ZADO-1210 file (C-alpha; in nm, 4 decimals, padded with zeros to 6 digits):
<atoms>
<atom x="-00.0329" y="-00.0387" z="-00.0199" code="MET" pos="1"/>
<atom x="00.1695" y="00.3511" z="-00.0557" code="PRO" pos="2"/>
<atom x="00.2220" y="00.5849" z="00.2056" code="ALA" pos="3"/>
<atom x="-00.0386" y="00.8920" z="00.1924" code="PRO" pos="4"/>
<atom x="00.0803" y="01.2108" z="00.0140" code="PRO" pos="5"/>
<atom x="00.2798" y="01.4336" z="00.2888" code="LYS" pos="6"/>
<atom x="00.0837" y="01.7832" z="00.3486" code="LEU" pos="7"/>
<atom x="00.2132" y="02.1203" z="00.3952" code="TYR" pos="8"/>
<atom x="00.1873" y="02.3459" z="00.6275" code="LYS" pos="9"/>
<atom x="00.1728" y="02.7286" z="00.5660" code="VAL" pos="10"/>
<atom x="00.4714" y="02.7426" z="00.7873" code="GLY" pos="11"/>
<atom x="00.6387" y="02.4899" z="00.5534" code="GLU" pos="12"/>
<atom x="00.5796" y="02.6291" z="00.2395" code="ILE" pos="13"/>
<atom x="00.7193" y="02.9764" z="00.3040" code="MET" pos="14"/>
<atom x="01.0331" y="02.7912" z="00.3842" code="ARG" pos="15"/>
<atom x="01.1136" y="02.5818" z="00.0606" code="HIS" pos="16"/>
<atom x="00.9530" y="02.9134" z="-00.1516" code="THR" pos="17"/>
<atom x="01.0767" y="03.2591" z="00.0103" code="GLY" pos="18"/>
<atom x="00.6909" y="03.3750" z="-00.0117" code="LEU" pos="19"/>
<atom x="00.5673" y="03.5282" z="00.2867" code="SER" pos="20"/>
<atom x="00.2340" y="03.3883" z="00.4699" code="ARG" pos="21"/>
<atom x="00.0277" y="03.6504" z="00.3197" code="GLN" pos="22"/>
<atom x="00.0675" y="03.5811" z="-00.0569" code="THR" pos="23"/>
<atom x="00.0105" y="03.1999" z="00.0786" code="ILE" pos="24"/>
<atom x="-00.2756" y="03.3027" z="00.1202" code="HIS" pos="25"/>
<atom x="-00.4112" y="03.5239" z="-00.0842" code="ASN" pos="26"/>
<atom x="-00.3509" y="03.2935" z="-00.3504" code="TYR" pos="27"/>
<atom x="-00.5424" y="03.0917" z="-00.2169" code="THR" pos="28"/>
<atom x="-00.8442" y="03.3478" z="-00.1341" code="MET" pos="29"/>
<atom x="-00.7937" y="03.4300" z="-00.4911" code="LEU" pos="30"/>
<atom x="-00.8527" y="03.0665" z="-00.5672" code="GLY" pos="31"/>
<atom x="-00.4422" y="03.0552" z="-00.7349" code="LEU" pos="32"/>
<atom x="-00.4208" y="02.7741" z="-00.5234" code="ILE" pos="33"/>
<atom x="-00.6366" y="02.4848" z="-00.3149" code="LYS" pos="34"/>
<atom x="-00.5663" y="02.3662" z="00.0331" code="PRO" pos="35"/>
<atom x="-00.6629" y="01.9709" z="00.0312" code="GLY" pos="36"/>
<atom x="-00.7845" y="01.9491" z="00.4011" code="GLU" pos="37"/>
<atom x="-00.7413" y="02.1247" z="00.6864" code="ARG" pos="38"/>
<atom x="-00.5197" y="02.0207" z="01.0496" code="THR" pos="39"/>
<atom x="-00.8790" y="02.0068" z="01.3351" code="ASP" pos="40"/>
<atom x="-00.7528" y="02.3022" z="01.4473" code="SER" pos="41"/>
<atom x="-00.8407" y="02.5097" z="01.1055" code="GLY" pos="42"/>
<atom x="-00.4471" y="02.5323" z="00.9348" code="HIS" pos="43"/>
<atom x="-00.4771" y="02.4112" z="00.6030" code="ARG" pos="44"/>
<atom x="-00.2896" y="02.1428" z="00.4220" code="LEU" pos="45"/>
<atom x="-00.1676" y="02.1697" z="00.0791" code="TYR" pos="46"/>
<atom x="-00.0152" y="01.8496" z="-00.0988" code="ASP" pos="47"/>
<atom x="00.3288" y="01.8709" z="-00.3282" code="GLU" pos="48"/>
<atom x="00.2021" y="01.9655" z="-00.6485" code="THR" pos="49"/>
<atom x="00.0762" y="02.3479" z="-00.4531" code="VAL" pos="50"/>
<atom x="00.4911" y="02.4103" z="-00.4723" code="PHE" pos="51"/>
<atom x="00.4853" y="02.3788" z="-00.9195" code="ASP" pos="52"/>
<atom x="00.1902" y="02.5643" z="-00.9290" code="ARG" pos="53"/>
<atom x="00.3413" y="02.7943" z="-00.7053" code="LEU" pos="54"/>
<atom x="00.6345" y="02.7972" z="-00.9617" code="ARG" pos="55"/>
<atom x="00.4023" y="02.8453" z="-01.2628" code="ARG" pos="56"/>
<atom x="00.2254" y="03.1420" z="-01.0556" code="ILE" pos="57"/>
<atom x="00.5773" y="03.3190" z="-01.0218" code="LYS" pos="58"/>
<atom x="00.6626" y="03.2851" z="-01.3975" code="LEU" pos="59"/>
<atom x="00.2971" y="03.3848" z="-01.4944" code="LEU" pos="60"/>
<atom x="00.2353" y="03.6710" z="-01.3049" code="LYS" pos="61"/>
<atom x="00.6134" y="03.8437" z="-01.4542" code="VAL" pos="62"/>
<atom x="00.3712" y="03.9989" z="-01.6768" code="HIS" pos="63"/>
<atom x="00.0512" y="03.9572" z="-01.6079" code="ARG" pos="64"/>
<atom x="-00.1774" y="04.0593" z="-01.3131" code="THR" pos="65"/>
<atom x="-00.3251" y="03.8267" z="-01.0722" code="LEU" pos="66"/>
<atom x="-00.6655" y="03.8070" z="-01.2271" code="GLU" pos="67"/>
<atom x="-00.5204" y="03.7086" z="-01.5342" code="GLU" pos="68"/>
<atom x="-00.2354" y="03.4427" z="-01.4325" code="VAL" pos="69"/>
<atom x="-00.5937" y="03.3056" z="-01.2245" code="ARG" pos="70"/>
<atom x="-00.7903" y="03.3419" z="-01.5572" code="GLU" pos="71"/>
<atom x="-00.4689" y="03.1085" z="-01.7374" code="ILE" pos="72"/>
<atom x="-00.4535" y="02.8427" z="-01.4528" code="LEU" pos="73"/>
<atom x="-00.8248" y="02.7702" z="-01.4635" code="ASP" pos="74"/>
<atom x="-00.8233" y="02.7383" z="-01.8756" code="ALA" pos="75"/>
<atom x="-00.5481" y="02.5145" z="-01.8091" code="GLU" pos="76"/>
<atom x="-00.7109" y="02.3163" z="-01.5244" code="ASP" pos="77"/>
<atom x="-00.9896" y="02.2704" z="-01.7486" code="LYS" pos="78"/>
<atom x="-00.8062" y="02.1516" z="-02.0196" code="GLN" pos="79"/>
<atom x="-00.6472" y="01.9292" z="-01.8044" code="ALA" pos="80"/>
<atom x="-00.9796" y="01.7937" z="-01.6260" code="GLY" pos="81"/>
<atom x="-00.9018" y="01.8810" z="-01.3127" code="ALA" pos="82"/>
</atoms>
């Protein structure tokens, strides 16, 4: 039986990416990233796909607004069937 996927708290994502807590929360509120679960105390947990998603956001937002980035990611997700 495969091990369950590792879930990351916001603080762990901050350490791995250098992004601020506020940025991660803003991206979540805008729907750019989605937490997979929450802890019993309400903390958001993200699976490891969040790191690729954050890299993609960083690349896209160089010349685009966050709204444009969201539209692009939504279209990509729809195309991928996510």
